[in-house]
PDB file of the backbone (N, CA, C, O) and the ligand in Angstrom, with CONECT records:
HET     CU  A 101       1
ATOM      1  N   MET A   1      81.977 142.796  92.989  1.00  0.00           N
ATOM      2  CA  MET A   1      80.574 142.453  93.184  1.00  0.00           C
ATOM      3  C   MET A   1      80.267 141.194  92.255  1.00  0.00           C
ATOM      4  O   MET A   1      79.630 140.251  92.725  1.00  0.00           O
ATOM      5  N   LEU A   2      80.688 141.178  91.032  1.00  0.00           N
ATOM      6  CA  LEU A   2      80.392 140.247  90.100  1.00  0.00           C
ATOM      7  C   LEU A   2      81.386 138.962  90.471  1.00  0.00           C
ATOM      8  O   LEU A   2      81.023 137.836  90.130  1.00  0.00           O
ATOM      9  N   ARG A   3      82.488 139.125  91.085  1.00  0.00           N
ATOM     10  CA  ARG A   3      83.317 137.994  91.427  1.00  0.00           C
ATOM     11  C   ARG A   3      82.762 137.333  92.610  1.00  0.00           C
ATOM     12  O   ARG A   3      82.844 136.110  92.717  1.00  0.00           O
ATOM     13  N   LYS A   4      82.231 138.018  93.460  1.00  0.00           N
ATOM     14  CA  LYS A   4      81.487 137.380  94.653  1.00  0.00           C
ATOM     15  C   LYS A   4      80.280 136.558  94.192  1.00  0.00           C
ATOM     16  O   LYS A   4      79.916 135.592  94.864  1.00  0.00           O
ATOM     17  N   PHE A   5      79.696 136.883  93.153  1.00  0.00           N
ATOM     18  CA  PHE A   5      78.611 136.073  92.800  1.00  0.00           C
ATOM     19  C   PHE A   5      79.109 134.925  92.038  1.00  0.00           C
ATOM     20  O   PHE A   5      78.506 133.861  92.180  1.00  0.00           O
ATOM     21  N   THR A   6      80.185 134.981  91.198  1.00  0.00           N
ATOM     22  CA  THR A   6      80.772 133.877  90.694  1.00  0.00           C
ATOM     23  C   THR A   6      81.411 132.847  91.853  1.00  0.00           C
ATOM     24  O   THR A   6      81.343 131.627  91.704  1.00  0.00           O
ATOM     25  N   LEU A   7      81.903 133.333  92.773  1.00  0.00           N
ATOM     26  CA  LEU A   7      82.385 132.475  93.845  1.00  0.00           C
ATOM     27  C   LEU A   7      81.230 131.794  94.485  1.00  0.00           C
ATOM     28  O   LEU A   7      81.317 130.600  94.773  1.00  0.00           O
ATOM     29  N   ALA A   8      80.131 132.493  94.729  1.00  0.00           N
ATOM     30  CA  ALA A   8      78.882 131.966  95.361  1.00  0.00           C
ATOM     31  C   ALA A   8      78.400 130.756  94.427  1.00  0.00           C
ATOM     32  O   ALA A   8      78.072 129.686  94.940  1.00  0.00           O
ATOM     33  N   PHE A   9      78.371 130.935  93.195  1.00  0.00           N
ATOM     34  CA  PHE A   9      77.997 130.117  92.206  1.00  0.00           C
ATOM     35  C   PHE A   9      78.782 128.869  92.203  1.00  0.00           C
ATOM     36  O   PHE A   9      78.216 127.776  92.210  1.00  0.00           O
ATOM     37  N   ILE A  10      80.155 129.000  92.194  1.00  0.00           N
ATOM     38  CA  ILE A  10      80.936 127.890  92.219  1.00  0.00           C
ATOM     39  C   ILE A  10      80.841 127.022  93.332  1.00  0.00           C
ATOM     40  O   ILE A  10      80.987 125.807  93.198  1.00  0.00           O
ATOM     41  N   LEU A  11      80.591 127.598  94.498  1.00  0.00           N
ATOM     42  CA  LEU A  11      80.460 126.959  95.880  1.00  0.00           C
ATOM     43  C   LEU A  11      79.190 126.128  95.733  1.00  0.00           C
ATOM     44  O   LEU A  11      79.073 124.932  96.002  1.00  0.00           O
ATOM     45  N   ALA A  12      78.251 126.962  95.258  1.00  0.00           N
ATOM     46  CA  ALA A  12      76.812 126.187  95.267  1.00  0.00           C
ATOM     47  C   ALA A  12      76.957 124.978  94.283  1.00  0.00           C
ATOM     48  O   ALA A  12      76.491 123.887  94.610  1.00  0.00           O
ATOM     49  N   SER A  13      77.551 125.139  93.167  1.00  0.00           N
ATOM     50  CA  SER A  13      77.851 123.961  92.281  1.00  0.00           C
ATOM     51  C   SER A  13      78.523 122.756  92.989  1.00  0.00           C
ATOM     52  O   SER A  13      78.205 121.572  92.877  1.00  0.00           O
ATOM     53  N   ALA A  14      79.508 123.288  93.735  1.00  0.00           N
ATOM     54  CA  ALA A  14      80.364 122.024  94.473  1.00  0.00           C
ATOM     55  C   ALA A  14      79.384 121.412  95.426  1.00  0.00           C
ATOM     56  O   ALA A  14      79.342 120.181  95.442  1.00  0.00           O
ATOM     57  N   PHE A  15      78.569 122.099  96.243  1.00  0.00           N
ATOM     58  CA  PHE A  15      77.769 121.430  97.128  1.00  0.00           C
ATOM     59  C   PHE A  15      76.641 120.680  96.484  1.00  0.00           C
ATOM     60  O   PHE A  15      76.220 119.669  97.046  1.00  0.00           O
ATOM     61  N   ALA A  16      76.102 121.098  95.327  1.00  0.00           N
ATOM     62  CA  ALA A  16      75.120 120.182  94.497  1.00  0.00           C
ATOM     63  C   ALA A  16      75.899 118.929  94.136  1.00  0.00           C
ATOM     64  O   ALA A  16      75.394 117.821  94.316  1.00  0.00           O
ATOM     65  N   ALA A  17      77.021 119.068  93.669  1.00  0.00           N
ATOM     66  CA  ALA A  17      77.790 117.773  93.119  1.00  0.00           C
ATOM     67  C   ALA A  17      78.129 116.843  94.268  1.00  0.00           C
ATOM     68  O   ALA A  17      78.143 115.626  94.079  1.00  0.00           O
ATOM     69  N   SER A  18      78.411 117.390  95.493  1.00  0.00           N
ATOM     70  CA  SER A  18      78.711 116.488  96.666  1.00  0.00           C
ATOM     71  C   SER A  18      77.300 115.681  97.112  1.00  0.00           C
ATOM     72  O   SER A  18      77.240 114.506  97.475  1.00  0.00           O
ATOM     73  N   ALA A  19      76.135 116.668  96.981  1.00  0.00           N
ATOM     74  CA  ALA A  19      74.913 116.146  97.333  1.00  0.00           C
ATOM     75  C   ALA A  19      74.620 114.961  96.499  1.00  0.00           C
ATOM     76  O   ALA A  19      74.194 113.924  97.009  1.00  0.00           O
ATOM     77  N   PHE A  20      74.847 115.090  95.172  1.00  0.00           N
ATOM     78  CA  PHE A  20      74.515 114.213  94.120  1.00  0.00           C
ATOM     79  C   PHE A  20      75.365 112.742  94.299  1.00  0.00           C
ATOM     80  O   PHE A  20      74.952 111.613  94.034  1.00  0.00           O
ATOM     81  N   ALA A  21      76.539 113.098  94.776  1.00  0.00           N
ATOM     82  CA  ALA A  21      77.467 111.868  94.871  1.00  0.00           C
ATOM     83  C   ALA A  21      77.022 111.062  96.156  1.00  0.00           C
ATOM     84  O   ALA A  21      77.420 109.906  96.300  1.00  0.00           O
ATOM     85  N   ALA A  22      76.192 111.665  97.098  1.00  0.00           N
ATOM     86  CA  ALA A  22      75.801 111.052  98.141  1.00  0.00           C
ATOM     87  C   ALA A  22      74.541 110.133  97.982  1.00  0.00           C
ATOM     88  O   ALA A  22      74.227 109.312  98.844  1.00  0.00           O
ATOM     89  N   VAL A  23      73.845 110.325  96.826  1.00  0.00           N
ATOM     90  CA  VAL A  23      72.634 109.672  96.685  1.00  0.00           C
ATOM     91  C   VAL A  23      73.055 108.131  96.483  1.00  0.00           C
ATOM     92  O   VAL A  23      74.000 107.768  95.783  1.00  0.00           O
ATOM     93  N   ARG A  24      72.256 107.345  97.161  1.00  0.00           N
ATOM     94  CA  ARG A  24      72.388 105.788  97.242  1.00  0.00           C
ATOM     95  C   ARG A  24      71.157 105.185  97.009  1.00  0.00           C
ATOM     96  O   ARG A  24      70.156 105.765  97.430  1.00  0.00           O
ATOM     97  N   THR A  25      71.047 104.167  96.437  1.00  0.00           N
ATOM     98  CA  THR A  25      69.888 103.184  96.301  1.00  0.00           C
ATOM     99  C   THR A  25      70.230 101.856  96.840  1.00  0.00           C
ATOM    100  O   THR A  25      71.173 101.179  96.431  1.00  0.00           O
ATOM    101  N   VAL A  26      69.274 101.458  97.945  1.00  0.00           N
ATOM    102  CA  VAL A  26      69.492 100.224  98.504  1.00  0.00           C
ATOM    103  C   VAL A  26      68.156  99.267  98.345  1.00  0.00           C
ATOM    104  O   VAL A  26      67.083  99.779  98.024  1.00  0.00           O
ATOM    105  N   THR A  27      68.262  98.037  98.554  1.00  0.00           N
ATOM    106  CA  THR A  27      67.115  96.988  98.314  1.00  0.00           C
ATOM    107  C   THR A  27      66.942  96.591  99.816  1.00  0.00           C
ATOM    108  O   THR A  27      67.808  96.050 100.502  1.00  0.00           O
ATOM    109  N   LEU A  28      65.747  96.928 100.197  1.00  0.00           N
ATOM    110  CA  LEU A  28      65.499  96.516 101.692  1.00  0.00           C
ATOM    111  C   LEU A  28      64.718  95.237 101.485  1.00  0.00           C
ATOM    112  O   LEU A  28      63.855  95.313 100.611  1.00  0.00           O
ATOM    113  N   SER A  29      64.839  94.096 102.096  1.00  0.00           N
ATOM    114  CA  SER A  29      64.026  92.994 102.166  1.00  0.00           C
ATOM    115  C   SER A  29      62.977  93.258 103.280  1.00  0.00           C
ATOM    116  O   SER A  29      63.285  93.703 104.386  1.00  0.00           O
ATOM    117  N   VAL A  30      61.643  92.931 102.878  1.00  0.00           N
ATOM    118  CA  VAL A  30      60.586  93.355 103.819  1.00  0.00           C
ATOM    119  C   VAL A  30      59.648  92.004 103.828  1.00  0.00           C
ATOM    120  O   VAL A  30      58.575  91.931 103.228  1.00  0.00           O
ATOM    121  N   PRO A  31      60.219  90.964 104.596  1.00  0.00           N
ATOM    122  CA  PRO A  31      59.467  89.748 104.443  1.00  0.00           C
ATOM    123  C   PRO A  31      58.079  89.678 104.992  1.00  0.00           C
ATOM    124  O   PRO A  31      57.365  88.748 104.618  1.00  0.00           O
ATOM    125  N   GLY A  32      57.597  90.598 105.875  1.00  0.00           N
ATOM    126  CA  GLY A  32      56.441  90.787 106.510  1.00  0.00           C
ATOM    127  C   GLY A  32      55.336  91.171 105.717  1.00  0.00           C
ATOM    128  O   GLY A  32      54.223  91.215 106.242  1.00  0.00           O
ATOM    129  N   MET A  33      55.503  91.482 104.415  1.00  0.00           N
ATOM    130  CA  MET A  33      54.417  92.059 103.643  1.00  0.00           C
ATOM    131  C   MET A  33      53.460  90.692 103.247  1.00  0.00           C
ATOM    132  O   MET A  33      53.925  89.751 102.603  1.00  0.00           O
ATOM    133  N   TYR A  34      52.263  90.734 103.664  1.00  0.00           N
ATOM    134  CA  TYR A  34      51.405  89.662 103.363  1.00  0.00           C
ATOM    135  C   TYR A  34      50.237  89.827 102.254  1.00  0.00           C
ATOM    136  O   TYR A  34      49.706  88.870 101.689  1.00  0.00           O
ATOM    137  N   CYS A  35      49.944  91.076 102.047  1.00  0.00           N
ATOM    138  CA  CYS A  35      48.927  91.475 101.039  1.00  0.00           C
ATOM    139  C   CYS A  35      49.160  92.453 100.259  1.00  0.00           C
ATOM    140  O   CYS A  35      50.291  92.932 100.339  1.00  0.00           O
ATOM    141  N   GLU A  36      48.267  93.016  99.342  1.00  0.00           N
ATOM    142  CA  GLU A  36      48.594  93.942  98.240  1.00  0.00           C
ATOM    143  C   GLU A  36      48.490  95.401  98.871  1.00  0.00           C
ATOM    144  O   GLU A  36      48.820  96.365  98.180  1.00  0.00           O
ATOM    145  N   VAL A  37      48.059  95.565 100.107  1.00  0.00           N
ATOM    146  CA  VAL A  37      48.035  96.933 100.802  1.00  0.00           C
ATOM    147  C   VAL A  37      49.360  97.051 101.533  1.00  0.00           C
ATOM    148  O   VAL A  37      49.819  98.177 101.728  1.00  0.00           O
ATOM    149  N   CYS A  38      49.954  96.059 101.916  1.00  0.00           N
ATOM    150  CA  CYS A  38      51.359  96.267 102.486  1.00  0.00           C
ATOM    151  C   CYS A  38      52.367  97.004 101.820  1.00  0.00           C
ATOM    152  O   CYS A  38      53.032  97.803 102.480  1.00  0.00           O
ATOM    153  N   PRO A  39      52.578  96.856 100.623  1.00  0.00           N
ATOM    154  CA  PRO A  39      53.508  97.581  99.906  1.00  0.00           C
ATOM    155  C   PRO A  39      53.402  99.269  99.974  1.00  0.00           C
ATOM    156  O   PRO A  39      54.312 100.095 100.029  1.00  0.00           O
ATOM    157  N   ILE A  40      51.815  99.474  99.947  1.00  0.00           N
ATOM    158  CA  ILE A  40      51.605 100.872  99.973  1.00  0.00           C
ATOM    159  C   ILE A  40      51.909 101.476 101.376  1.00  0.00           C
ATOM    160  O   ILE A  40      52.460 102.575 101.439  1.00  0.00           O
ATOM    161  N   THR A  41      51.581 100.819 102.460  1.00  0.00           N
ATOM    162  CA  THR A  41      51.972 101.247 103.627  1.00  0.00           C
ATOM    163  C   THR A  41      53.679 101.338 103.891  1.00  0.00           C
ATOM    164  O   THR A  41      54.234 102.217 104.550  1.00  0.00           O
ATOM    165  N   VAL A  42      54.181 100.480 103.371  1.00  0.00           N
ATOM    166  CA  VAL A  42      55.685 100.414 103.572  1.00  0.00           C
ATOM    167  C   VAL A  42      56.304 101.704 102.741  1.00  0.00           C
ATOM    168  O   VAL A  42      57.185 102.444 103.179  1.00  0.00           O
ATOM    169  N   ARG A  43      55.694 101.815 101.521  1.00  0.00           N
ATOM    170  CA  ARG A  43      56.130 102.922 100.700  1.00  0.00           C
ATOM    171  C   ARG A  43      55.986 104.382 101.224  1.00  0.00           C
ATOM    172  O   ARG A  43      56.820 105.279 101.101  1.00  0.00           O
ATOM    173  N   LYS A  44      54.684 104.451 101.875  1.00  0.00           N
ATOM    174  CA  LYS A  44      54.452 105.717 102.642  1.00  0.00           C
ATOM    175  C   LYS A  44      55.325 105.990 103.653  1.00  0.00           C
ATOM    176  O   LYS A  44      55.784 107.121 103.810  1.00  0.00           O
ATOM    177  N   ALA A  45      55.646 104.910 104.471  1.00  0.00           N
ATOM    178  CA  ALA A  45      56.626 105.051 105.500  1.00  0.00           C
ATOM    179  C   ALA A  45      57.953 105.513 105.145  1.00  0.00           C
ATOM    180  O   ALA A  45      58.578 106.291 105.865  1.00  0.00           O
ATOM    181  N   LEU A  46      58.424 105.026 103.988  1.00  0.00           N
ATOM    182  CA  LEU A  46      59.738 105.291 103.646  1.00  0.00           C
ATOM    183  C   LEU A  46      59.715 106.628 102.987  1.00  0.00           C
ATOM    184  O   LEU A  46      60.715 107.327 103.155  1.00  0.00           O
ATOM    185  N   GLU A  47      58.667 107.132 102.213  1.00  0.00           N
ATOM    186  CA  GLU A  47      58.701 108.362 101.664  1.00  0.00           C
ATOM    187  C   GLU A  47      58.685 109.520 102.667  1.00  0.00           C
ATOM    188  O   GLU A  47      59.050 110.661 102.383  1.00  0.00           O
ATOM    189  N   LYS A  48      58.223 109.124 103.887  1.00  0.00           N
ATOM    190  CA  LYS A  48      58.211 110.176 104.827  1.00  0.00           C
ATOM    191  C   LYS A  48      59.669 110.558 105.481  1.00  0.00           C
ATOM    192  O   LYS A  48      59.866 111.595 106.116  1.00  0.00           O
ATOM    193  N   VAL A  49      60.659 109.548 105.221  1.00  0.00           N
ATOM    194  CA  VAL A  49      61.910 109.823 105.718  1.00  0.00           C
ATOM    195  C   VAL A  49      62.650 110.890 104.990  1.00  0.00           C
ATOM    196  O   VAL A  49      62.736 110.803 103.765  1.00  0.00           O
ATOM    197  N   PRO A  50      63.195 111.893 105.628  1.00  0.00           N
ATOM    198  CA  PRO A  50      63.846 112.982 104.896  1.00  0.00           C
ATOM    199  C   PRO A  50      65.147 112.607 104.366  1.00  0.00           C
ATOM    200  O   PRO A  50      66.049 112.096 105.030  1.00  0.00           O
ATOM    201  N   GLY A  51      65.194 112.937 102.933  1.00  0.00           N
ATOM    202  CA  GLY A  51      66.225 112.602 102.180  1.00  0.00           C
ATOM    203  C   GLY A  51      65.966 111.531 101.174  1.00  0.00           C
ATOM    204  O   GLY A  51      66.769 111.291 100.272  1.00  0.00           O
ATOM    205  N   VAL A  52      64.775 110.851 101.341  1.00  0.00           N
ATOM    206  CA  VAL A  52      64.416 109.670 100.365  1.00  0.00           C
ATOM    207  C   VAL A  52      63.679 110.501  99.210  1.00  0.00           C
ATOM    208  O   VAL A  52      62.830 111.376  99.380  1.00  0.00           O
ATOM    209  N   SER A  53      64.252 109.977  97.860  1.00  0.00           N
ATOM    210  CA  SER A  53      63.779 110.576  96.704  1.00  0.00           C
ATOM    211  C   SER A  53      62.930 109.675  96.037  1.00  0.00           C
ATOM    212  O   SER A  53      62.021 110.119  95.335  1.00  0.00           O
ATOM    213  N   LYS A  54      63.114 108.437  96.170  1.00  0.00           N
ATOM    214  CA  LYS A  54      62.519 107.561  95.301  1.00  0.00           C
ATOM    215  C   LYS A  54      62.349 106.131  95.879  1.00  0.00           C
ATOM    216  O   LYS A  54      63.330 105.503  96.279  1.00  0.00           O
ATOM    217  N   VAL A  55      61.011 105.592  95.920  1.00  0.00           N
ATOM    218  CA  VAL A  55      60.634 104.326  96.736  1.00  0.00           C
ATOM    219  C   VAL A  55      59.910 103.463  95.682  1.00  0.00           C
ATOM    220  O   VAL A  55      59.029 103.928  94.958  1.00  0.00           O
ATOM    221  N   ASN A  56      60.324 102.197  95.635  1.00  0.00           N
ATOM    222  CA  ASN A  56      59.636 101.208  94.656  1.00  0.00           C
ATOM    223  C   ASN A  56      59.495  99.801  95.482  1.00  0.00           C
ATOM    224  O   ASN A  56      60.470  99.075  95.677  1.00  0.00           O
ATOM    225  N   VAL A  57      58.402  99.548  95.867  1.00  0.00           N
ATOM    226  CA  VAL A  57      58.094  98.402  96.575  1.00  0.00           C
ATOM    227  C   VAL A  57      57.422  97.333  95.832  1.00  0.00           C
ATOM    228  O   VAL A  57      56.429  97.540  95.134  1.00  0.00           O
ATOM    229  N   SER A  58      58.030  96.069  96.005  1.00  0.00           N
ATOM    230  CA  SER A  58      57.486  95.044  95.071  1.00  0.00           C
ATOM    231  C   SER A  58      56.914  93.901  96.124  1.00  0.00           C
ATOM    232  O   SER A  58      57.654  93.351  96.939  1.00  0.00           O
ATOM    233  N   PHE A  59      55.605  93.637  96.009  1.00  0.00           N
ATOM    234  CA  PHE A  59      55.064  92.692  97.008  1.00  0.00           C
ATOM    235  C   PHE A  59      55.460  91.473  96.584  1.00  0.00           C
ATOM    236  O   PHE A  59      55.738  90.639  97.446  1.00  0.00           O
ATOM    237  N   GLU A  60      55.557  91.152  95.292  1.00  0.00           N
ATOM    238  CA  GLU A  60      55.957  89.819  94.812  1.00  0.00           C
ATOM    239  C   GLU A  60      57.316  89.465  95.435  1.00  0.00           C
ATOM    240  O   GLU A  60      57.466  88.391  96.018  1.00  0.00           O
ATOM    241  N   LYS A  61      58.275  90.336  95.319  1.00  0.00           N
ATOM    242  CA  LYS A  61      59.653  90.134  95.665  1.00  0.00           C
ATOM    243  C   LYS A  61      59.808  90.226  97.088  1.00  0.00           C
ATOM    244  O   LYS A  61      60.795  89.684  97.585  1.00  0.00           O
ATOM    245  N   LYS A  62      58.917  90.876  97.886  1.00  0.00           N
ATOM    246  CA  LYS A  62      58.966  91.446  99.293  1.00  0.00           C
ATOM    247  C   LYS A  62      60.264  92.253  99.346  1.00  0.00           C
ATOM    248  O   LYS A  62      61.125  91.946 100.170  1.00  0.00           O
ATOM    249  N   GLU A  63      60.407  93.092  98.650  1.00  0.00           N
ATOM    250  CA  GLU A  63      61.518  94.052  98.557  1.00  0.00           C
ATOM    251  C   GLU A  63      61.126  95.650  98.419  1.00  0.00           C
ATOM    252  O   GLU A  63      60.175  96.025  97.733  1.00  0.00           O
ATOM    253  N   ALA A  64      61.840  96.390  99.037  1.00  0.00           N
ATOM    254  CA  ALA A  64      61.667  97.824  98.790  1.00  0.00           C
ATOM    255  C   ALA A  64      62.969  98.348  98.303  1.00  0.00           C
ATOM    256  O   ALA A  64      64.003  98.187  98.951  1.00  0.00           O
ATOM    257  N   VAL A  65      62.924  98.998  97.122  1.00  0.00           N
ATOM    258  CA  VAL A  65      64.168  99.680  96.579  1.00  0.00           C
ATOM    259  C   VAL A  65      64.099 101.158  96.777  1.00  0.00           C
ATOM    260  O   VAL A  65      63.254 101.836  96.193  1.00  0.00           O
ATOM    261  N   VAL A  66      64.959 101.652  97.576  1.00  0.00           N
ATOM    262  CA  VAL A  66      64.868 102.989  98.178  1.00  0.00           C
ATOM    263  C   VAL A  66      66.084 103.801  97.693  1.00  0.00           C
ATOM    264  O   VAL A  66      67.225 103.378  97.879  1.00  0.00           O
ATOM    265  N   THR A  67      65.818 105.051  97.027  1.00  0.00           N
ATOM    266  CA  THR A  67      66.984 106.028  96.600  1.00  0.00           C
ATOM    267  C   THR A  67      66.812 107.074  97.572  1.00  0.00           C
ATOM    268  O   THR A  67      65.742 107.656  97.753  1.00  0.00           O
ATOM    269  N   PHE A  68      67.982 107.328  98.256  1.00  0.00           N
ATOM    270  CA  PHE A  68      67.976 108.430  99.252  1.00  0.00           C
ATOM    271  C   PHE A  68      69.349 109.044  99.256  1.00  0.00           C
ATOM    272  O   PHE A  68      70.312 108.507  98.708  1.00  0.00           O
ATOM    273  N   ASP A  69      69.404 110.285  99.948  1.00  0.00           N
ATOM    274  CA  ASP A  69      70.563 111.049 100.133  1.00  0.00           C
ATOM    275  C   ASP A  69      71.256 110.600 101.479  1.00  0.00           C
ATOM    276  O   ASP A  69      70.741 110.682 102.595  1.00  0.00           O
ATOM    277  N   ASP A  70      72.424 110.146 101.204  1.00  0.00           N
ATOM    278  CA  ASP A  70      73.070 109.509 102.658  1.00  0.00           C
ATOM    279  C   ASP A  70      73.578 110.682 103.625  1.00  0.00           C
ATOM    280  O   ASP A  70      73.988 110.455 104.763  1.00  0.00           O
ATOM    281  N   ALA A  71      73.514 111.859 103.099  1.00  0.00           N
ATOM    282  CA  ALA A  71      73.952 112.966 103.845  1.00  0.00           C
ATOM    283  C   ALA A  71      72.704 113.344 104.735  1.00  0.00           C
ATOM    284  O   ALA A  71      72.928 113.915 105.803  1.00  0.00           O
ATOM    285  N   LYS A  72      71.529 113.092 104.402  1.00  0.00           N
ATOM    286  CA  LYS A  72      70.267 113.272 105.050  1.00  0.00           C
ATOM    287  C   LYS A  72      69.717 112.295 105.798  1.00  0.00           C
ATOM    288  O   LYS A  72      68.970 112.638 106.715  1.00  0.00           O
ATOM    289  N   THR A  73      69.951 111.014 105.582  1.00  0.00           N
ATOM    290  CA  THR A  73      69.413 109.945 106.281  1.00  0.00           C
ATOM    291  C   THR A  73      70.291 108.575 106.164  1.00  0.00           C
ATOM    292  O   THR A  73      71.182 108.471 105.321  1.00  0.00           O
ATOM    293  N   THR A  74      70.008 107.672 106.961  1.00  0.00           N
ATOM    294  CA  THR A  74      70.707 106.422 107.114  1.00  0.00           C
ATOM    295  C   THR A  74      70.049 105.116 106.822  1.00  0.00           C
ATOM    296  O   THR A  74      68.831 105.067 106.989  1.00  0.00           O
ATOM    297  N   ILE A  75      70.623 104.146 106.446  1.00  0.00           N
ATOM    298  CA  ILE A  75      69.931 102.850 106.110  1.00  0.00           C
ATOM    299  C   ILE A  75      69.212 102.460 107.444  1.00  0.00           C
ATOM    300  O   ILE A  75      68.057 102.041 107.369  1.00  0.00           O
ATOM    301  N   LYS A  76      69.743 102.559 108.497  1.00  0.00           N
ATOM    302  CA  LYS A  76      69.070 102.397 109.909  1.00  0.00           C
ATOM    303  C   LYS A  76      67.710 103.202 110.079  1.00  0.00           C
ATOM    304  O   LYS A  76      66.696 102.728 110.593  1.00  0.00           O
ATOM    305  N   ALA A  77      67.840 104.524 109.557  1.00  0.00           N
ATOM    306  CA  ALA A  77      66.439 105.213 109.523  1.00  0.00           C
ATOM    307  C   ALA A  77      65.510 104.630 108.821  1.00  0.00           C
ATOM    308  O   ALA A  77      64.370 104.538 109.275  1.00  0.00           O
ATOM    309  N   LEU A  78      65.861 104.113 107.532  1.00  0.00           N
ATOM    310  CA  LEU A  78      64.989 103.383 106.676  1.00  0.00           C
ATOM    311  C   LEU A  78      64.297 102.194 107.216  1.00  0.00           C
ATOM    312  O   LEU A  78      63.105 101.936 107.049  1.00  0.00           O
ATOM    313  N   GLU A  79      65.132 101.515 107.860  1.00  0.00           N
ATOM    314  CA  GLU A  79      64.691 100.176 108.486  1.00  0.00           C
ATOM    315  C   GLU A  79      63.874 100.624 109.718  1.00  0.00           C
ATOM    316  O   GLU A  79      62.904  99.909 109.969  1.00  0.00           O
ATOM    317  N   ASP A  80      64.095 101.691 110.538  1.00  0.00           N
ATOM    318  CA  ASP A  80      63.224 102.140 111.614  1.00  0.00           C
ATOM    319  C   ASP A  80      61.919 102.520 111.065  1.00  0.00           C
ATOM    320  O   ASP A  80      60.880 102.236 111.661  1.00  0.00           O
ATOM    321  N   ALA A  81      61.935 103.169 109.920  1.00  0.00           N
ATOM    322  CA  ALA A  81      60.701 103.770 109.406  1.00  0.00           C
ATOM    323  C   ALA A  81      59.739 102.737 109.068  1.00  0.00           C
ATOM    324  O   ALA A  81      58.554 102.883 109.371  1.00  0.00           O
ATOM    325  N   THR A  82      60.256 101.462 108.324  1.00  0.00           N
ATOM    326  CA  THR A  82      59.357 100.379 108.001  1.00  0.00           C
ATOM    327  C   THR A  82      58.936  99.669 109.436  1.00  0.00           C
ATOM    328  O   THR A  82      57.770  99.354 109.675  1.00  0.00           O
ATOM    329  N   PHE A  83      59.843  99.493 110.204  1.00  0.00           N
ATOM    330  CA  PHE A  83      59.472  99.036 111.537  1.00  0.00           C
ATOM    331  C   PHE A  83      58.409  99.574 112.326  1.00  0.00           C
ATOM    332  O   PHE A  83      57.512  98.955 112.897  1.00  0.00           O
ATOM    333  N   GLU A  84      58.662 101.043 112.279  1.00  0.00           N
ATOM    334  CA  GLU A  84      57.394 101.627 112.918  1.00  0.00           C
ATOM    335  C   GLU A  84      56.068 101.484 112.289  1.00  0.00           C
ATOM    336  O   GLU A  84      55.016 101.619 112.914  1.00  0.00           O
ATOM    337  N   ALA A  85      56.161 101.174 110.887  1.00  0.00           N
ATOM    338  CA  ALA A  85      54.843 101.107 110.152  1.00  0.00           C
ATOM    339  C   ALA A  85      54.465  99.707 110.461  1.00  0.00           C
ATOM    340  O   ALA A  85      53.394  99.307 110.007  1.00  0.00           O
ATOM    341  N   GLY A  86      55.155  98.954 111.132  1.00  0.00           N
ATOM    342  CA  GLY A  86      54.711  97.389 111.333  1.00  0.00           C
ATOM    343  C   GLY A  86      55.568  96.363 110.534  1.00  0.00           C
ATOM    344  O   GLY A  86      55.256  95.173 110.566  1.00  0.00           O
ATOM    345  N   TYR A  87      56.574  96.773 109.864  1.00  0.00           N
ATOM    346  CA  TYR A  87      57.298  95.684 108.985  1.00  0.00           C
ATOM    347  C   TYR A  87      58.686  95.868 109.319  1.00  0.00           C
ATOM    348  O   TYR A  87      59.239  96.967 109.309  1.00  0.00           O
ATOM    349  N   GLU A  88      59.253  94.757 109.619  1.00  0.00           N
ATOM    350  CA  GLU A  88      60.715  94.721 109.838  1.00  0.00           C
ATOM    351  C   GLU A  88      61.441  94.601 108.349  1.00  0.00           C
ATOM    352  O   GLU A  88      61.037  93.872 107.444  1.00  0.00           O
ATOM    353  N   SER A  89      62.383  95.310 108.301  1.00  0.00           N
ATOM    354  CA  SER A  89      63.251  95.266 107.023  1.00  0.00           C
ATOM    355  C   SER A  89      64.730  95.230 107.221  1.00  0.00           C
ATOM    356  O   SER A  89      65.278  95.752 108.192  1.00  0.00           O
ATOM    357  N   THR A  90      65.405  94.548 106.198  1.00  0.00           N
ATOM    358  CA  THR A  90      66.886  94.357 106.408  1.00  0.00           C
ATOM    359  C   THR A  90      67.430  94.490 105.030  1.00  0.00           C
ATOM    360  O   THR A  90      66.890  94.142 103.980  1.00  0.00           O
ATOM    361  N   VAL A  91      68.604  95.058 105.210  1.00  0.00           N
ATOM    362  CA  VAL A  91      69.568  95.381 103.942  1.00  0.00           C
ATOM    363  C   VAL A  91      70.539  94.207 103.944  1.00  0.00           C
ATOM    364  O   VAL A  91      71.149  93.931 104.977  1.00  0.00           O
ATOM    365  N   ASN A  92      70.731  93.386 102.632  1.00  0.00           N
ATOM    366  CA  ASN A  92      71.571  92.496 102.543  1.00  0.00           C
ATOM    367  C   ASN A  92      71.600  91.357 103.596  1.00  0.00           C
ATOM    368  O   ASN A  92      72.559  90.704 104.009  1.00  0.00           O
ATOM    369  N   GLY A  93      70.291  91.298 103.915  1.00  0.00           N
ATOM    370  CA  GLY A  93      70.160  89.958 104.933  1.00  0.00           C
ATOM    371  C   GLY A  93      70.726  90.344 106.411  1.00  0.00           C
ATOM    372  O   GLY A  93      70.716  89.524 107.329  1.00  0.00           O
ATOM    373  N   GLU A  94      71.190  91.587 106.544  1.00  0.00           N
ATOM    374  CA  GLU A  94      71.816  91.887 107.925  1.00  0.00           C
ATOM    375  C   GLU A  94      70.457  92.415 108.730  1.00  0.00           C
ATOM    376  O   GLU A  94      69.594  93.149 108.248  1.00  0.00           O
ATOM    377  N   LYS A  95      70.479  91.924 109.920  1.00  0.00           N
ATOM    378  CA  LYS A  95      69.281  92.298 110.660  1.00  0.00           C
ATOM    379  C   LYS A  95      69.874  93.344 111.853  1.00  0.00           C
ATOM    380  O   LYS A  95      70.729  92.981 112.662  1.00  0.00           O
ATOM    381  N   THR A  96      69.324  94.606 111.833  1.00  0.00           N
ATOM    382  CA  THR A  96      69.746  95.429 112.851  1.00  0.00           C
ATOM    383  C   THR A  96      68.663  95.727 113.905  1.00  0.00           C
ATOM    384  O   THR A  96      68.802  96.623 114.737  1.00  0.00           O
ATOM    385  N   LYS A  97      67.554  94.917 113.828  1.00  0.00           N
ATOM    386  CA  LYS A  97      66.528  94.994 114.938  1.00  0.00           C
ATOM    387  C   LYS A  97      66.519  93.885 115.677  1.00  0.00           C
ATOM    388  O   LYS A  97      65.741  93.781 116.626  1.00  0.00           O
TER     389      LYS A  97
HETATM  390 CU    CU A 101      48.800  93.908 103.816  1.00  0.00          CU2+
END
């Protein structure tokens, strides 16, 4: 019985480690932000995407820095989320829309 628990613990730890390894941070360029409220809209849209853990939007830089679990979401999903909120966004200048 004890051995079973130990094995379960080791497996859980392994999963946690692999989930951690999949966390990525990307910078999205969001050129369409034109006022102080835009970054809030963009941040809220990105925070709704499953797997997103941290969002920092800079109006001055016209950028959104997003930390996400790439096992749960994709860069395309992040771009789609801002697009649906009314803002096109791109990573590394690459346009997917
Ligand atoms: Cu605005």
